KOLKE-522326 format. One record per atom (N, C-alpha, C): x, y, z; atom name. Coordinates in steps of 0.02 Angstrom, whole numbers. Example, Ala and Ser with C-alpha at 12.3 -4.5 7.8 and 13.67 -1.06 7.14 Angstrom:
+--------+--------+--------+------+
:      X :      Y :      Z : name :
+--------+--------+--------+------+
:    660 :   -284 :    390 :    N :
:    615 :   -225 :    390 :   CA :
:    660 :   -165 :    390 :    C :
:    642 :   -112 :    354 :    N :
:    684 :    -53 :    357 :   CA :
:    645 :      2 :    394 :    C :
+--------+--------+--------+------+
! end
This chain:
+--------+--------+--------+------+
:      X :      Y :      Z : name :
+--------+--------+--------+------+
:   -419 :   -416 :   -376 :    N :
:   -358 :   -442 :   -407 :   CA :
:   -313 :   -448 :   -362 :    C :
:   -277 :   -509 :   -351 :    N :
:   -220 :   -519 :   -300 :   CA :
:   -152 :   -526 :   -339 :    C :
:   -139 :   -474 :   -369 :    N :
:    -73 :   -471 :   -399 :   CA :
:    -47 :   -398 :   -426 :    C :
:     18 :   -400 :   -432 :    N :
:     41 :   -327 :   -450 :   CA :
:     10 :   -295 :   -519 :    C :
:     18 :   -239 :   -523 :    N :
:      5 :   -203 :   -591 :   CA :
:     41 :   -135 :   -594 :    C :
:     63 :   -129 :   -654 :    N :
:     96 :    -66 :   -658 :   CA :
:     55 :     -2 :   -705 :    C :
:     49 :     44 :   -661 :    N :
:      1 :     88 :   -697 :   CA :
:     42 :    161 :   -717 :    C :
:     46 :    184 :   -759 :    N :
:     89 :    235 :   -792 :   CA :
:     47 :    296 :   -819 :    C :
:     76 :    359 :   -820 :    N :
:     45 :    417 :   -843 :   CA :
:     63 :    433 :   -906 :    C :
:     19 :    415 :   -943 :    N :
:     33 :    409 :  -1032 :   CA :
:     60 :    481 :  -1050 :    C :
:     29 :    543 :  -1027 :    N :
:     54 :    605 :  -1043 :   CA :
:    131 :    612 :  -1011 :    C :
:    139 :    592 :   -969 :    N :
:    217 :    605 :   -927 :   CA :
:    266 :    556 :   -975 :    C :
:    229 :    501 :  -1002 :    N :
:    276 :    444 :  -1042 :   CA :
:    291 :    493 :  -1106 :    C :
:    242 :    510 :  -1140 :    N :
:    243 :    543 :  -1199 :   CA :
:    297 :    599 :  -1197 :    C :
:    287 :    649 :  -1150 :    N :
:    328 :    708 :  -1130 :   CA :
:    400 :    684 :  -1121 :    C :
:    408 :    624 :  -1097 :    N :
:    491 :    616 :  -1079 :   CA :
:    516 :    572 :  -1133 :    C :
:    467 :    550 :  -1191 :    N :
:    489 :    509 :  -1242 :   CA :
:    498 :    441 :  -1217 :    C :
:    455 :    414 :  -1179 :    N :
:    470 :    342 :  -1151 :   CA :
:    402 :    302 :  -1177 :    C :
:    424 :    231 :  -1174 :    N :
:    374 :    170 :  -1179 :   CA :
:    367 :    150 :  -1127 :    C :
:    315 :    103 :  -1115 :    N :
:    292 :     72 :  -1057 :   CA :
:    350 :     10 :  -1049 :    C :
:    390 :      2 :   -995 :    N :
:    439 :    -38 :   -994 :   CA :
:    414 :   -107 :   -986 :    C :
:    463 :   -154 :  -1021 :    N :
:    452 :   -226 :  -1027 :   CA :
:    492 :   -267 :   -981 :    C :
:    551 :   -238 :   -959 :    N :
:    593 :   -275 :   -918 :   CA :
:    618 :   -241 :   -853 :    C :
:    659 :   -260 :   -803 :    N :
:    662 :   -234 :   -745 :   CA :
:    717 :   -180 :   -772 :    C :
:    760 :   -188 :   -808 :    N :
:    808 :   -133 :   -843 :   CA :
:    775 :    -76 :   -857 :    C :
:    726 :    -87 :   -904 :    N :
:    676 :    -37 :   -943 :   CA :
:    649 :      7 :   -868 :    C :
:    627 :    -30 :   -827 :    N :
:    591 :      4 :   -779 :   CA :
:    632 :     56 :   -748 :    C :
:    682 :     35 :   -728 :    N :
:    738 :     72 :   -684 :   CA :
:    746 :    133 :   -731 :    C :
:    766 :    115 :   -792 :    N :
:    778 :    176 :   -842 :   CA :
:    731 :    234 :   -852 :    C :
:    657 :    195 :   -865 :    N :
:    594 :    241 :   -863 :   CA :
:    591 :    285 :   -808 :    C :
:    591 :    253 :   -747 :    N :
:    585 :    283 :   -682 :   CA :
:    625 :    342 :   -673 :    C :
:    686 :    336 :   -690 :    N :
:    738 :    392 :   -678 :   CA :
:    722 :    453 :   -723 :    C :
:    713 :    430 :   -786 :    N :
:    708 :    490 :   -825 :   CA :
:    640 :    536 :   -799 :    C :
:    582 :    541 :   -778 :    N :
:    549 :    578 :   -755 :   CA :
:    544 :    613 :   -680 :    C :
:    602 :    578 :   -642 :    N :
:    620 :    577 :   -567 :   CA :
:    647 :    669 :   -569 :    C :
:    622 :    706 :   -540 :    N :
:    651 :    771 :   -525 :   CA :
:    609 :    817 :   -467 :    C :
:    646 :    840 :   -420 :    N :
:    610 :    869 :   -378 :   CA :
:    553 :    836 :   -323 :    C :
:    499 :    847 :   -333 :    N :
:    451 :    810 :   -288 :   CA :
:    414 :    764 :   -336 :    C :
:    428 :    746 :   -401 :    N :
:    394 :    695 :   -438 :   CA :
:    435 :    652 :   -447 :    C :
:    407 :    578 :   -439 :    N :
:    448 :    527 :   -447 :   CA :
:    434 :    488 :   -490 :    C :
:    476 :    443 :   -535 :    N :
:    459 :    401 :   -586 :   CA :
:    434 :    340 :   -561 :    C :
:    445 :    327 :   -502 :    N :
:    404 :    253 :   -476 :   CA :
:    389 :    262 :   -409 :    C :
:    324 :    241 :   -399 :    N :
:    304 :    246 :   -321 :   CA :
:    272 :    187 :   -307 :    C :
:    287 :    159 :   -239 :    N :
:    245 :     97 :   -216 :   CA :
:    216 :    107 :   -152 :    C :
:    161 :     62 :   -150 :    N :
:    121 :     64 :    -88 :   CA :
:    166 :     64 :    -23 :    C :
:    158 :    102 :     25 :    N :
:    205 :     90 :     89 :   CA :
:    164 :     81 :    145 :    C :
:    114 :     36 :    146 :    N :
:     62 :     17 :    190 :   CA :
:    110 :    -18 :    252 :    C :
:     99 :      4 :    309 :    N :
:    142 :    -36 :    359 :   CA :
:    115 :    -98 :    388 :    C :
:     97 :   -151 :    341 :    N :
:     67 :   -219 :    356 :   CA :
:    112 :   -263 :    309 :    C :
:     79 :   -319 :    303 :    N :
:    101 :   -370 :    261 :   CA :
:     81 :   -352 :    183 :    C :
:     35 :   -319 :    182 :    N :
:     17 :   -286 :    110 :   CA :
:     76 :   -253 :     97 :    C :
:    113 :   -209 :    128 :    N :
:    164 :   -167 :     99 :   CA :
:    224 :   -220 :     87 :    C :
:    225 :   -256 :    119 :    N :
:    290 :   -301 :    106 :   CA :
:    287 :   -342 :     49 :    C :
:    218 :   -365 :     30 :    N :
:    197 :   -398 :    -26 :   CA :
:    215 :   -347 :    -93 :    C :
:    217 :   -284 :    -78 :    N :
:    240 :   -246 :   -142 :   CA :
:    309 :   -259 :   -174 :    C :
:    346 :   -284 :   -125 :    N :
:    407 :   -295 :   -140 :   CA :
:    425 :   -354 :   -180 :    C :
:    372 :   -415 :   -169 :    N :
:    396 :   -475 :   -199 :   CA :
:    402 :   -489 :   -268 :    C :
:    380 :   -441 :   -311 :    N :
:    397 :   -442 :   -380 :   CA :
:    470 :   -421 :   -392 :    C :
:    493 :   -372 :   -361 :    N :
:    561 :   -341 :   -360 :   CA :
:    604 :   -395 :   -337 :    C :
:    592 :   -438 :   -292 :    N :
:    629 :   -497 :   -249 :   CA :
:    640 :   -550 :   -305 :    C :
:    582 :   -558 :   -345 :    N :
:    570 :   -605 :   -395 :   CA :
:    623 :   -591 :   -457 :    C :
:    652 :   -533 :   -453 :    N :
:    681 :   -513 :   -517 :   CA :
:    747 :   -531 :   -507 :    C :
:    766 :   -574 :   -464 :    N :
:    839 :   -596 :   -441 :   CA :
:    863 :   -623 :   -380 :    C :
:    821 :   -594 :   -331 :    N :
:    832 :   -614 :   -261 :   CA :
:    801 :   -681 :   -248 :    C :
:    814 :   -700 :   -171 :    N :
:    793 :   -767 :   -153 :   CA :
:    753 :   -756 :    -82 :    C :
:    685 :   -759 :    -71 :    N :
:    656 :   -760 :     -6 :   CA :
:    695 :   -800 :     39 :    C :
:    724 :   -862 :     24 :    N :
:    759 :   -899 :     72 :   CA :
:    820 :   -869 :     75 :    C :
:    848 :   -827 :     52 :    N :
:    911 :   -802 :     64 :   CA :
:    916 :   -712 :     53 :    C :
:    883 :   -679 :     99 :    N :
:    866 :   -611 :     90 :   CA :
:    939 :   -581 :     96 :    C :
:    990 :   -605 :    128 :    N :
:   1056 :   -564 :    136 :   CA :
:   1097 :   -574 :     68 :    C :
:   1083 :   -610 :     26 :    N :
:   1121 :   -615 :    -36 :   CA :
:   1126 :   -554 :    -75 :    C :
:   1182 :   -545 :   -111 :    N :
:   1178 :   -486 :   -147 :   CA :
:   1125 :   -476 :   -205 :    C :
:   1100 :   -517 :   -225 :    N :
:   1043 :   -527 :   -274 :   CA :
:    986 :   -504 :   -234 :    C :
:    971 :   -518 :   -179 :    N :
:    903 :   -505 :   -138 :   CA :
:    914 :   -436 :   -123 :    C :
:    973 :   -421 :    -94 :    N :
:    986 :   -350 :    -67 :   CA :
:    965 :   -301 :   -129 :    C :
:   1002 :   -314 :   -184 :    N :
:   1000 :   -263 :   -250 :   CA :
:    922 :   -264 :   -261 :    C :
:    879 :   -322 :   -249 :    N :
:    809 :   -320 :   -280 :   CA :
:    770 :   -279 :   -225 :    C :
:    788 :   -285 :   -166 :    N :
:    740 :   -253 :   -107 :   CA :
:    766 :   -180 :   -101 :    C :
:    819 :   -152 :   -122 :    N :
:    851 :    -91 :   -122 :   CA :
:    846 :    -44 :   -174 :    C :
:    807 :    -83 :   -234 :    N :
:    803 :    -44 :   -292 :   CA :
:    761 :     19 :   -289 :    C :
+--------+--------+--------+------+
! end
């Protein structure tokens, strides 16, 4: 498959009282709740190749612009 997918830990979501997110705002809220110590509510591949940079395209598409990476919307999406 050549597309992003979101995997989640059903047990961790149940324990935190969460439902799978359907929007970017819900993703941010859901990821914040189980984040503590060495546990993170969201993790991305950090491969140091073009594959790693492709991990950010969905975030950029949430309001940013590939043609204007220095716009406030792009910076916000890429620093999510």
